[in-house]
matplotlib code that plots the C-alpha trace (Angstrom):
import matplotlib.pyplot as plt

x = [-12.2, -14.3, -18.1, -19.8, -22.1, -19.1, -17.4, -20.5, -20.2, -16.5, -17.3, -20.1, -17.8, -16.3, -19.1, -21.4, -18.9, -18.9, -16.3, -17.4, -17.3, -15.4, -16.3, -15.5, -12.6, -14.9, -15.8, -12.1, -11.2, -14.2, -13.2, -9.6, -10.5, -12.9, -10.7, -10.3, -8.0, -7.4, -8.8, -8.2, -8.4, -8.4, -7.6, -9.8, -9.1, -10.6, -7.5, -7.4, -5.1, -7.8, -10.5, -8.6, -6.3, -6.8, -10.6, -10.9, -7.8, -9.1, -12.6, -11.0, -8.8, -11.7, -13.4, -10.6, -11.5, -8.8, -9.4, -9.5, -12.4, -13.2, -12.8, -13.1, -12.4, -11.8, -11.9, -9.0, -10.0, -13.5, -13.4, -10.4, -10.4, -11.1, -8.3, -5.9, -6.9, -6.4, -3.0, -2.0, -2.7, -0.7, 2.5, 5.4, 4.1, 3.8, 0.4, -0.6, -3.7, -4.7, -3.3, -4.3, -3.3, -3.7, -3.9, -3.5, -4.6, -4.5, -1.0, -0.1, 1.4, 1.2, 1.0, 0.5, 1.3, 0.4, 3.8, 3.0, -0.4, 0.2, 0.7, -0.1, -3.3, -6.0, -5.2, -1.6, -2.8, -5.3, -2.5, -0.3, -3.1, -4.0, -0.4, -0.6, -4.0, -2.4, 0.3, -1.7, -5.4]
y = [-25.0, -23.4, -23.8, -20.8, -20.4, -20.1, -17.3, -15.4, -12.8, -12.4, -11.9, -9.4, -7.5, -6.0, -6.3, -4.4, -1.6, -1.2, -3.8, -5.8, -9.5, -11.4, -15.0, -16.3, -16.2, -14.3, -11.7, -11.1, -10.8, -8.4, -6.3, -6.0, -5.4, -2.6, -1.0, 2.7, 4.7, 3.0, 0.0, -1.5, -5.3, -7.3, -11.0, -11.9, -14.8, -16.5, -15.9, -13.6, -11.0, -10.6, -10.1, -7.8, -6.0, -6.4, -5.9, -3.1, -1.4, -1.5, -0.3, 2.6, 3.6, 3.7, 6.4, 8.8, 11.7, 10.6, 6.9, 4.5, 4.7, 1.0, -1.7, -5.5, -8.6, -12.3, -14.9, -17.2, -20.7, -20.2, -18.7, -20.8, -20.1, -16.4, -16.1, -17.9, -15.5, -12.3, -13.7, -13.8, -10.0, -9.6, -11.1, -10.9, -10.9, -14.4, -15.8, -14.2, -14.3, -11.8, -9.3, -5.8, -4.4, -1.0, -1.0, 1.9, 1.4, -2.4, -2.6, -3.1, 0.1, -0.7, -4.1, -5.2, -8.9, -10.9, -10.2, -6.4, -7.0, -9.5, -7.9, -4.4, -2.5, -1.7, 2.0, 1.4, -0.6, 2.2, 4.9, 2.9, 2.6, 6.3, 7.2, 5.1, 6.7, 10.1, 9.2, 7.2, 8.3]
z = [4.3, 7.1, 7.2, 5.6, 8.6, 10.9, 8.9, 7.8, 10.6, 9.9, 6.2, 7.0, 9.3, 6.1, 3.6, 6.0, 5.8, 2.1, 1.1, -2.0, -1.3, -4.0, -3.7, -7.2, -9.7, -12.1, -9.4, -8.7, -12.4, -13.0, -10.0, -11.1, -14.8, -13.9, -11.3, -11.8, -9.5, -6.2, -4.4, -1.0, -0.9, 2.3, 2.3, 5.3, 7.7, 10.7, 12.8, 15.8, 14.1, 11.4, 14.0, 16.3, 13.9, 10.2, 9.8, 12.4, 11.0, 7.4, 8.5, 10.5, 7.7, 5.3, 7.5, 6.3, 4.1, 1.6, 0.8, -2.1, -4.5, -4.2, -1.5, -1.7, 0.3, -0.3, 2.5, 2.8, 3.8, 2.5, -1.0, -2.0, -5.8, -5.4, -2.8, -5.1, -7.9, -5.9, -4.8, -8.5, -8.6, -5.4, -6.8, -6.0, -2.5, -1.1, 0.2, 3.5, 5.6, 6.6, 4.2, 3.1, -0.3, -1.8, -5.6, -7.9, -11.5, -11.0, -9.5, -5.8, -4.4, -0.7, 1.1, 4.7, 5.1, 8.2, 9.8, 9.5, 11.1, 13.9, 17.3, 16.2, 17.3, 14.8, 15.2, 14.0, 11.0, 10.1, 10.5, 8.2, 5.6, 5.9, 5.1, 2.0, 1.1, 1.5, -1.0, -3.6, -3.3]

ax = plt.figure().add_subplot(projection="3d")
ax.plot(x, y, z, "-o")
ax.set_aspect("equal")
plt.show()
């Protein structure tokens, strides 16, 4: 587990841009239960690919005219139980940090795992997500 003070700016990087922070199992379940339409969920992380690629790519994608109606984030290595819970909703995908999932009516319809994020610029991540938004949102 990482100290909350250390990761606070990394967490705020998404919550300051409209992503709902899901820090408990109950918050994850409530978000998923009340999901209507589409939602983008970011499994955040302290790693460099989250900082340079995943978070900037997700934020850039959400600037699109066509986008999910909701967005949320859990923080791997900090909100352990919440992260484990969202990973149940992400099955059959294996645990991945970072990861970005697009849900439609509570089901994963598009998934970017760490190996899709690592080494790719944020603009490429955003373009990938925007294509999914065009299809599902």
